[in-house]
N, C-alpha and C positions, 0 to 999 in steps of 0.2 A: 484627913480626917477631922470630925466634928468635935469641938469640946466639949459639947452637951449633947443629951438626947433631944431628937428633934420633936417639936418645938421645945426651945429652950424656958427658963423659969420667965425670962424677962419677957420673952414673944408670947408666951402663955396669957401673960397679963395684959399685954396691950391687944392680944387678938380677943379676949374676953371683953374689955372696954369695946372694943371695935362693934363686937355684936350687940351691944345696948345702944350705942349711938349713930351708926352707920346704916345706910340702906345697906339691906339684904340683897339687893338686886345686882350687887356686883358680883362680878364671878370669880372667886379666889381659886387659883388652881392646887395652892399648898402651903403651908403656914410657915412663909418667909417673911418675916418682919424685917427690912432694911434699914441699917444704921447709915453707913456710908459706902463709897465706892471711887475707884479709880481705874480708869481705864476698862478693862474688861472684868476686872476683879470686883467684888462685892462684899461687904460683910453684914452680917445680921445683928440684934442687938444684943445678942449673946456671944458675940464674938467670932463666930464661925465665919468661914471664908469661902465663896462660890467663886466659879467662872459663869458668867452671864451669859448664856449663847441665845436669850431672848432679846436682850437689847431693850428690855421695856418694851415690848412689840415692834422692833426696828425703829426705836424712837431713837436712843443714844449712839447714833450714827456716829460721832466722834469719841465715843468711851464716854463713861461717867467722870465728868467734871474736868474735861479737857482744859489745860492752863489758859489755852489761848482764848477759847470760848467764855471760861470764868472772869478773865482779865476784862473781856468786851463788856460782860453783864456788868462788873464793879465799876467801869468806868461811864457806862450809861446811867448807872443807881445814882452816880455822886451827881448827876445834872438833872432829872426829872425822871419821875418813873410813868406819868399819864400824860397825855391831851387827846382829846376825843379826837373822832374823824372827823368833826366839822371845822378842823383846824389842820395846818400842816405841819410837819417837822423833817428836817435833814434825812435823819437816818430812814425814815420810812420809804421816802424817795431813793435813797441811795439803795435799797434792798429791791425796790421795784425796776429800777435798772439793772440792779444784778439779774433779777429773774429774767427780763428780756434778754441779757446776754446768754444766760444757759437754757433758755426755753427752745422745745424742739420744732419751730417754726422755722419756715425759709422766708415769712413775710419778713418786711424791713422792720418791725418793731411788734412787740406784745405788751398787753397792759395785765397789770394784776388787781384783784379785789383782795386784801389782807383779811384772813379770818382767823379764829381760834383755836380750831379744830377741824378734823379731817371730813365730819357730817357737816359742818359750816361750808365747807370749801365744795362739797356736791349739792348743797341746797343753793349756793349760788350761781352753777352751771346751769342747774335744772332750771331756774329762773330767766338765766340770761339766754338759754337756747330757747325757750317760749316767747321771750322778748324780741330776740332777733328771728328768729323765722315765722313767727307768727301761728305757728301749731302747737298743738297740746298733748299729744301723744309720744310714749318714749318706749325703748326696746331695751331689757335688762336680759342678765343670764343666770340659771340656775347655778347656785353654788356660789351666788357674789356676795359680799358683804360691802357695803358702802355706809354704814352709819344706823343710827336708831333714832332720828327724828323723824318726823312722819313723811316728809318728801323722800329721804334717803333709804328709809326702811322698807318704802313702796318697792323699792329695788333689792333690798337685802334677802336673799332667798339660800341662806346655808343652814339655819336652823330655825325651827318653827317656834322654839321659845321666844325668840325675838320679836314676833308679831302676835303671839295669845293675847287675846283680850284686849287689842288696840285696834281693831278695826272698826271703822274702814279707814284705811291708809289715803294718801294721795291718790287719787285715781288716773286711768290714761298710760300704764305701766303693763307689756305682755313681757313676758320671757322666754328665751330660747336656751336650749341645752350649751352650758360651755364647751368648748372642743377638748374634752380630756382624753387624749390619746391611750391611756391606762385603761380608763374603762370607759368606752364609747357607746354611747346608747342608740345612735342612728347607724343606719346601712350605708357606707360609702361606695360610690360609683367607682367601676374599674378606672384606673390612673387618676384617683383622686385623691388628696390630701384630705385627713380628717377634719382640718379647720376649714376647707373648702365646702365639705359636707354641711357644716354647721352654717355657713352663710346661703348655702343651697337653699337648707330649710327655712330658713328667715324669709328668702324672698319669696320661695314656693308656698310654705304653709301661712308665715305670718303676714305677709304685704299681700298675698292674694287673696286671702280667706278670712284674716282677722281685724287688720288694721290699715288702712290705707296708706301708702308711701308718701301722698301729699298731707297727711296728717301727722308724720311722724317728725318731731324737731330734732330727736337725737336718740344714739345708741352710747349707751353706758356702758362701759366695761374695764375691767381692768387685766393691765398686761399681762400679768401672770396673777392667778387668785391666789389671795392671803388667805382667810379664814375658811375659805372654801377647801384648803388642803394644799397650798403651794403649788399649782397645779399650771405648768406651761403649756400653752394651748398648741394645739396640733397644726400641723404641717400647712401651710398656705393662708391660715385664717385671717391675719392681719393684712395682706395685700389684698384678701377678695373683700374683707369687710369694708375697706377704705374705698375699694372701687364701686361697693354697693350704694356707699353713701354719696359718692360722687354723681354716681347716675339719677339719686334721687333727691340731690340737695339736703341731706340729712347731716347732721354735726355729728362727727365722730368725736366723742367725749371719754377719757381716759382718766380711769382713778388710780393717780400714783401714790396714793397716801401711804401704802405700805412696800410698794416696789420702788419710789421714786429716789431722788437725792443719793444716788451712787451705790444702790445696794446692789446691782447688778453686774456693777463693772461699768455700766454708762449712768449718766447722770438721771435718764428715764428710762425705764423697763422697756417703753415702747420702742425706743431707738434699736434694740437689739432686732426690732423684725422689719426697719428699714421704710417704715411708714408715719407719716406726719399726722398727728391728730388736729382736730380744730379747738379742743379745751384741755388743759391739764389741771386735773384736782390732786393738792400736795398738801403734805402736812406731816406728822409723826417725825422723821428724821430731819427736818427742813432746820430746826434750831436747838438739836440735841439735848430737849428734852423740856424747853420752854414751850408753853401752849403757842403754838401759832400755826397757822394754815395760808394756803393760797389758792385761789383760783385764775388760773393763768390763760388767756386768751387772744386770739389773733386780734390785732389792733383794728382791723376790719370786722370783725365781729363783735368787740365789746362796744356796741354804740348805742348806750343807754343814757337818760337823762339824770341830772341831779336828783336824787331822792326815789329812785327806780329801786336801789337797794341800799345798804348802809349797816353799819353796828357802830357798837362803842368801843370796843376794844380792838377791834383789827388794826393791825399795823402798829401795837404797844412796842413803844421806843426799846425796854429793856430785852423783849423777846425778838425786836428786828436786829438788834445789836448782836443777839447770840445766832440769829441766822445769818448774817452776813459772816461771821467769824467762822460758822460750820460750812458753809459754801465753800469757803478760801480753803478750809482743810481738806475737803472733799476735792477739789480742783489740783490742789497742790502734792497730791500722792496718795489720796484714799481711794481714789479712783481703779488705779492700778494696785492699789492691795488687794482691793476686793475683787477684781480678777484674778490673783496671782494667788492669794490665799484660798480665794473660796474655789478655784480649781484643785489645790491640794486637800482642802477639806472632803471636797465631794470624792476625789480619789479614795480619801481614807473612810469615808462612809460606803463606798462600793466595794471596798475590800472586806467592811464587817459584814455587808449584805451577803455576800460569797460565801460566808460562814457560817449564815443563820438562816433556817427554814422558812421564818416567819416574815422576814422583812422583802416584802413584795416589790417595791419600787425605791431608787433614789432619784430625786430629781431637782429641778432648779439651775439657776445662773447666779454665778457670783457668790455673794455671801446672802442669797436667799434660796436654803435649802431644804427639802421635805423628806421625810423617811416614812415611808408607807407600811403599816403593819398588817400582815394578812393571816387567816387562818389556812388557807392554804395557797400556793403559788399559781397554780395550775387555775383554780374559780376565782380568785382576787379578793375573795370574801374578806372584807374590811374585819380586822379585830381591835377593837375600840378597847376592850378591857386589857389586853395586853398593851397596848400602847400607853394607858393609864398607868398601869405596874409601871413599866420604863420610867415613864416621867417621872414617878416617886421615887423610884430606886435611884435615879440619876441625880434628883434632889437631895437625898438622905447620905450621898457620897461626894457632895460638893458641885453639882452641875446645875444652871438654872435652864431649864427648856419649857416650852408651851407647847399643848397639840392644837390642831387646827381639821377642819374635814373629819370625815368618819373616823379615821384610823392613823393619821400623821403626826409626827413630831417635827416642829418647824425650826430653822436653825436661823437666827438672825441676829448674830451678834455685832458688837461695834465693827464698824469697817477698819478700827485701829487692830483688829486681831492679829496675832503673830503665830507663824507657823508651831512655836513650840507649846503656845496655849492651845491650838490644835489639837497636838498630841496629848496634851493632859485631857483635854475635854473628850478626845473620841476613846481614852482608855478608861474613863470613866462611863461613859454612854456603851460602852461594849461590855463593862462588866455588869451594867444596869440592864441590856438585854439578854444577857447569858442567865442572870439570877432571873429575870423574870418569865423567860422559856423554862427554866426548870420547874419554877412554881405555876407553870399556867395548866 
């Protein structure tokens, strides 16, 4: 139960100040003003407790203020806060070695370019792909989200508001449908998985009619779409895509900003599909909330000279310390927890689905789960208004979630999530669904 009517008096004052001094471009979901957090629990400035099943958009991978991460940060803070990327420091090299160790490449070693965010990781990948291949064109996917800077925004294709009044974007990007098996828009041939259908479309329609394969530097794709609706690709997609890239010497670039760092029960979501990429873009959960990202590539690909790309804060020592502690925690048990508790949570969501007529699909892997709300299960027509009501009612009852896609609520809680917290959260979620349906 909440101790105050939401938003509480302290929250109202902060929200009012925010409206005067902070850019209105930030898309606030609802009036939650955080005060502190521990694990999966967070409290607002009025003392109200919540379960955080959004995890700061999959950022709080080890939970809020994990003692090991906090200790690593404090230890580094006492030494030094910054030295620019014109110089060296040990913890940066330690992190690069660790990223090499966990990279999804069979090649002997990987190299990393450290960034401050997901969109910077994508931008770095695009520049590297152009430099390495000498080609200028790219292929992305409808529904994808890769950031808001001009290069990454050229690929982002989930909502028109992200692009409105910002044209022209970086040129040289064409889009294919993402292989969404729940709402397919292409017709599959006999004995063809829908993922294979999409790759066939890329080859027959894009490469043969729009952009020559010899001009394509890379294909940028999320292993599981995030902002697009937590969509798991259809059968056969990644093996067919890898084969297509190999055939035409195109780099396969996976955006693991939201899906990586153990979220699916594997370090990288692409590993669920038994495919090896060429470049990986990481951020969000890599440092438990500290601003850090990385573009990780095969050593044979990251062959660009000094000055080709750089930044001031990349590899920041405090953020790198947090990342090392985070990765150790993920390796030491959170991967397995994501698998086990994620499966438990998915079962609970499917049980709720069976009792409600407006939940069209429960999908996802590990602790990257989505619930798709529909007006009718037979037509699969998205019901955004119902989704938004469920999100709001859940918040009012102590559960933080976030929407994505046309009508999906995403669940990306800390990888430390316990089954008891799943039980509590699912009780609140089902109550919110029941209430929203009754008032729909």
